[in-house]
N, C-alpha and C positions, 0 to 999 in steps of 0.2 A: 352832745359834745361838740366842741368847735371843729372847724374843718381840719382834717388830718393834714398837717403841713408838709411832711417830707416823705415818710416811708411808703412802701409799695406792697404791703401785705394787709389783708383784712385783719381787723383787731381780733385778738384772742377774746373769747366770750364764754362765760358760764352764767347760768341763770336758773332760778326756780320760778316757775310761773303757775298761777292758779286762777281759775275763773269760777263764778257761780251764777246760777239763774234759777230763781225760785218764785213761787206764788202760792197764795192760799185764798180759797173762796170764803168770803165773810157773809154772803147772802146769795140770793138767786142769781144776780149778775155782778154783785159787788166783789171786787178782787183786790187784794194787796199783793204787790210784787216787788221784787228786787233783783238786780244783777250787778256784777262788778268784777274786778280783777285785782290781784296782788302779784307783784313781781319784785324779786330782789336778785341782783347779779353783779358781776364785775367784768369790765372790759379793759383790755390793755393793748397798747401798740408801741413799737419802738420808732424813734426818729432816725434821721440820717446820721452818719458817722462824722464826729468832730475829731479831726486829727491834728497832731502837733506840728506838722511840717508839710510842705508841698511835695506830693509824690503821686505818681500814677494819674495825673490830671486833676487831683483834688487839691483845693487850696487849703493851706493851714488855717485853722479856725482862730478867730479873734480872742477866744478865751485863753489861748496859749501865748499871747503877746506879752512882752515885757512892759511893766508899768512904770511910769515916771514917779509914782508915789511910793514905790518900794523903798524901805529903809527910811521913811519919813516919820515924823513924830506920830502921825495918824496910823501908820502901819510900819512899826520898827523892824519887822521880820522881812525876809525875802520870800516872795511867793513864786513857786515853781509848780505849775499844774502837772508836769510830767511825773512828779513824785506820787501823785494820786492816780492819774490816768496816763501811764507812759506810752501806751499805744493808741490813745484816743478814747472817745467814749460815745455811746449811743444812748441818750436819755430814753427811759421808758415812761410813757404817759398812761395812767390808768384812772378809771373812775368806778366808784362804788355806786351802783344804781338802785333806786327804789321807786316803784310806781304803784299807786293805789288809786282806785276809783270805785265809787259805789253810787247807785241810784236806787231810790225807794219811791214807790208810787202807789196811787189808789185810783181805780177806774171802775166805771159802772155804766150800765145801759138801762135806761128807763123809757120804754116805748121807742119812739123815734130818736130819743136823745142819747148821745154817748158823751161822757166826760172823762177827763184824765188829768190828775194832779201829780206832779213829780218834783223831786229835789235831787240834785246831783252834786257830789263833791269829788274832786280829783286832785291828786298831787303827784308830781314827778320830780325827783331830786337826783343829781349826780354830784358826788363829792370827789374831787380830784386829788391825785397824788402823782408826783413826778420824782423818779429815782434815777440813780446813776448819772447825775448831772452836777452842776456847780453854779453858784453865784460868784463869778470871778471877781466882781468888784469888792467882795468881802474878804478876798485873799485867804489867809490861813484860817480864818474863823468861819469860813463858809461850810455849811453842812453839805452832804451829797444827796439828800432826799428832802422833799419839800411838800407842804400841803398848800397848793396855790389857791384854794377856795372851793366854792360850790355854786351850783345854779339850781334854783327851784322854781317850778311853775305850779301855781295853785289856781283852781277854778271852783267857783260855787255858782250853781244855776238853779233857778226855780221856773217851772213851766206849768201853765194851765191851758188845756185844750178842750174844745167841745165840737161836736158835729151834730147835725140835725137833718133828717130826711124830710125835705119840704113836700116832695111828692115821691112817687115810686121811681121817677127818673131824674130827680134833682136832689143833690146832696150839698149842704152848706157846712163849712168848717171855719173855725175861728180860734184864736188863742193869744196868749201874752207870755213874755219871757223876760226874766231879769238875770243878768250875768255879771259876776265880779271876777276879774282876772288879776292875779298877783304874781309878779316876777321878782325873785329875790336873788341878788348876787352876794354870796357869802365871802367875807374878807379872808384872804390867805394869810399864812403865817408871815411875820415881818421879813424873814430872810428870803421869801419867795419874790418880793417886789422891791426891796430896799436897794438903794445905791450906797455901797460901802466906801471905805477910804480909798480904794484904788479906782478913782472916778473915771479913768480912761479905759477901763476894761468893761465888757458887757455886764450890765446890771440885771438883777432878778434871776430866778431859776431859769437856766438856759433851756430853750425849747418852748416852754410855755411859762410866761411870767405870771405871778400871782396877782389876784385882784387886790389893789391897794384901797385904803379908806376912801379915796376919791372916786373909785369905781363902785364900791360895795354899797348896798342899800336895798330897800324894799319899795317896789313901785306898783301902784294899783291902776287899774282901768275898769270902768263900769259902763254898762249899757243896758238898755231895755228895748223891747220890741213888741209890737202888736201886729197881727197878721190875720188874713181872711182869705177864703177860697170858695169858689162855687163850681160844681161839676154837674153838667146836664146832658142827658141824652135827648137832644132836640127832636131828632127823628130816629127810628130804629137803626139807620145807617150813618147818623151824624152825631158825634159827640163834641162838646165844647166845654172848655174850662178856663177860668180866669182867677188870678191870685194877686194879692197886693200885700206889701209889707212896709211898715214904718218903723225905723229904729233910730235911737239916739245914743251917741257915745259922749261921755263927759269930756273926752279929749278931742274928738273929731267932728262933733256936731251931729246933725240928723240927716236922714236920707229916706226917700220914698222910692221903692222899686216895685215892679209889676211883672206879670207873665200872662200871656194868652196862648192857648194851645187848642188845636182841633184835630179831628180824625174823621176821614170819610171811608166807609166800607163800600167799595165799588162792587165787590162780589164776595163769595165765600173765600176766594183765593187772594184777592188784591185789596189793599187799603192804602190810602194816602194820609200822611200826617205832617204837621208843621207847627212851629211855635215862634213867638217873638217875646223877648224878655229883656229886662235890664238887671244889672248886678251891682253889688256893692261889697267891698272887702276892706275892712279896717286893718291897718298894720298890727301884727302880733306884738305882744309885749316884749319878746326877745328882740324883735327888729327895732323897736322904739328905744329900748334901754340897754341892749346887749353891747358888750365891748370886749376886746381881747388884745393881747400882745403875744405874737408867736414868731418863731423863726421860720423863714421860707427859703427854699433853695432858689438861687439865681441860675442863670443859664450856663455858668461855667463851673459849677460844683461848689460854689461858696454859699454863704448864708447871709440873709439880711433880716432886719427886724421889721415886721409887718404889724400895723395897727388897724383894727376894725373900730371905728369911732362911733360914738352915739350921735345919730343925726341931729343937726341943729345945735349941738353942744358948742361951748366956746372953742374946744379943740377942732371940731369939724368945721366951724365957721371960718377957721384959718384957710380952708380949702374951698370955701364957697358953699358949704352944705346949708340946707334949710330944714326946718322941721317937717316931719312926714304928714301926708294927708291920705285919705282913703283912695283906693282904686275904684273906678266905676266902669261899667261895661254895657254894651248893647249887643244882643245875641239874636241871630236868626237861624232857623233850621227847617229843612223840608226833606221828606223821605217817603219811601214806599215799603210796604210789608207784603211779602208773598208767602202764602201757606200752600204748598203744593201737595204732592202725594203724601201718604201716611209717614209721619216722622220727619218731614222736611220743613224747615222754616228759614227764611232769609230776610234780612232787613238792610236797606241802603239809605243812609242819611247824609245829606250835605249841610254844611254849616259855615257861618261866618261870625267871628267874635271880634268886636272892636273894644279895646281896653284903653281908657284914658288914665293918665297919671300912673302908669304901671310902675310897681315897686320892684326895684332891682338893687343888688349889691353892685356898686360901681366897679369898673375895672381898676386894678391896682395902679396907682400912680406914684412915681418917684417924687420924693420931697426935695425941695431946694434948701440951701443953707439958711436962707431967710425964713422959710417955713419952720424948719427945725428950731431956729432961734425963737420964733414966735411961740411954739409949743413949750419950750423951756421957760419962756417969760411968764406963762400962765401956770407954771409948775405942773405941767402934764407929766406923769411918770415916765422917766427915760425919754422925754421929748426930744432931747438933743441927739439921740441915737436912732430915731425912727426913720427908716429909709424908704418905706412905702406905706400908703394908707388906702383904706377902703371904707365905705359907709353905705348904708341903705339910703335910697333916694327915689323920689317920684320923677324919673328922668325922661320918660318917653311915652308916646302913644303908639299902640301896635294894632295890627290886624292879623288874625289867623283865619285861614280858609282851608277847608279840607272835606273829607268824607270818611265815613265808617261803613264797612261792609261786614256783616256777621251772618254766618250760615251754620245751621246744625242739622244733623240727620242721623237717625238710628235705623240700622238694618238688622233684622233678625235672620240668622242663618238656620236656626232650628229652635226647638223649645228651650234649650239651655245654652245657646250661643248667640251672641249679638255683638255689634260694633257700633259705637257712638263716634261720629265724625264731627269735628268743630273747626271752622275757619273764621278768622278775624283778620281783616286788612284795614289799615288806616293810612291815609295820605294827608299830610299836614304841611301847609306853607305858612311861614311867619314873616311878616314884613314890618318895617318901621314906617309909621305915618308921620310925615313932616320931617323937619330938619333934625339931624342927630344932635344929642345933647353935648355939652362941653366934655372933652376927654374921650369922646367916641370917634376914633379915626375911621376912615373908610374900611380898613381891615377889621376893626372891632365890630362895625356894623355888619360886615359880611359874615363874621363868625356868629353874631347874634342871630342872623337870619338863616344860616346854613350850619350852625354848630350842633344841631341834632338831625338825625335822619328824617327825611320827608316821608319815606316809605317804612312801614313796620307791618309785620305779618306774623300770624301764629296759626299753625295747623296741627291738630292732634287727632289721634285715633286710639280709642280704648276698646279692646276686644275682651269680652268675658266668655269663658267656656267653663261651665261647671263652677268649681271652686277657685279657678284661676282667672286673673285679669292682667292683661298686658297693655301698658300705655306707651305710646311713642309720640313725641312732640318735636316740631321744628319751629324755631323762632328766628325770624329774618329781620335784620336791620339794614336799611339802605345806606348809601355813602353819605358822608358828612364832611364838614370842613373843621380843621383844628388849627387855631392860630398859635404859633410859637414864636414869640418875639415879633419880628416884622414879616415872617414868612408863614405859609400854610403847609401843614404836614398832611400827606395823603391818608385818608381814612376810607378804605374801600368797604363795600357791602360785605356782610358776614352773616352766616346762618349757623345757629347753635342747635344742638340736638339733645333731648332728654329721653330717658327710658325708665320704666319701672315695671316690675313683675310682682304681683301680690297673690298670696295664697290665703284663702279664708275657710279652709276645711276644718279648722279647729274651732270649737264653739267659743264665741265671744273673743276670739283672737284673730287679728290680721297680721301677717308677716310679709314684709316687702323688702325687696332689694332693688336698688336703682342708681341712676346717675343723672346729675345735672351738668350740662356742658360735657357731654359724653366723650367728645374727642379732644378735650383738654386744650381749648383754644384760648389764647391770651391776646389782649390788646397790643397794638404795636407800641414801640418805645418812643422816646423823645430825644434820642441822641446819646452818644457815648459819655458825655460829661455827667449827665444826670444818672446814667446807668451806673457809673463808678461810685456815685454818691448813694446808691441804693434804690433810685427811682427807675427800675428796670422797665416797667410798663406804664403806659399813660393812665393815671388814675382819674382822668376826666373822660374816660371812655363811656359809651352807652351800655356796656356790660362790664362785669367785675374783673378784677385783676387776679383773682385767686385760682383761675383755671377750673379744672374738673372737680366735681364734688361727688363722691361715691358713698353710698350709705346702705345700712341694714337697719330696718325699722320694725318695731313691733307695737301694735295697738291692742290694748286690753279694754273690753267693755264690761262694766260692772254697775 
């Protein structure tokens, strides 16, 4: 679904989910197998209040304005939205979801040879509906519910892999892959995107405008890859592996990437490890072809029309956009592994990742009158009314440095009582390499580098006594910076707590009661104007806006 533009609640969500995993032996080592999933569901969320007059700090919404085209030959009636929504309206945006994937394969082992052939198909569709809203430009002929269109992602992939034991200590692996990705934008009903006779009122279904014929279509991307790897125990205490991959995309050309890794066992307790690798990531179909028109809250409780443009399209070129290209990266890591007394294991790894041509959604930029005129001149839907735009772009080179510390320990108190401890700590610094791209002010660069916590940690302890298990967990987020207009809002460090008690004394049944975010902590807000419009908590927080979640759960094994 597109970015939730206004509201401050998690979407309502109902779903049926199923998975399968099966296999059958066809010979001594020959096996056919399959796994997959099917899900169908519905999600819905309400947008911010559109009100007919200025009160309580909220601006009157443009859908309630008087039109100069009222009582004209194109619209002979008088249109008064207060007769439909006298107290204002809050559009509800919903999506019917369907997700299906299935993989079938055949694998065998013949002496030192192993081979695996597989085929995978997956599809994910969301069909949108928006209700309790209006296309004000249609006047008295506007419906109040719309079908603004659908989005579908389909993938087909074929893989062939084989491995061979060259010697007792050397394993070789190779394979090939073909993938076709299809992204489909389904056209909305005409009322959801059309501009009606009241041309000076907001056009399209308010809140989320439908996909017009200019946006709709089916878009394909194909690629193939060949890859190989060798893993060798050169000495009893020294392991070395090397891998290489060549892939070719019909849209983005070809790439060769590699990885080399090694591990030294210094003793039974200590080991050193490290790796060097390159990476390649082609833009996803949704980033290449995706587009939307949504209402966004401004800083004073009003609404503006925001467009996400197709990169490199004629509309995006008005703002200097170029077609996308893949990201590439160079990665280094080094670490230590310590295996201490019984049940204790800790790892510490340092890393540096340099990404070139990093793909990001540009900051929202306000349009000028000349740019809006240019959009209208190329017949971009509602181009004259678009007040801010964004698009994906390869805008910068970045560097990430940090470390991961992971420790686990199990302590047995008695024959039927034990506690599992787990600690994970991550420190992460992100920096821009080189000059900032156009549109990135010093404040935006600061938010990019400090907009997520540098420190994150997780500590959990699970104690089992007989048929009972109690889990306690603390998740810590360090301080971060949040840009709001031209100023930064304080975002202090926070620790959230989870707890769960499980009883397993009934055969094939586990019953649990628990809480996530036990103490019902919410993110800070973004000021009174947005709060009055329904955006009470900052939805760009590193943790959710829904507060505590308390549950009773039963699992049945059959």
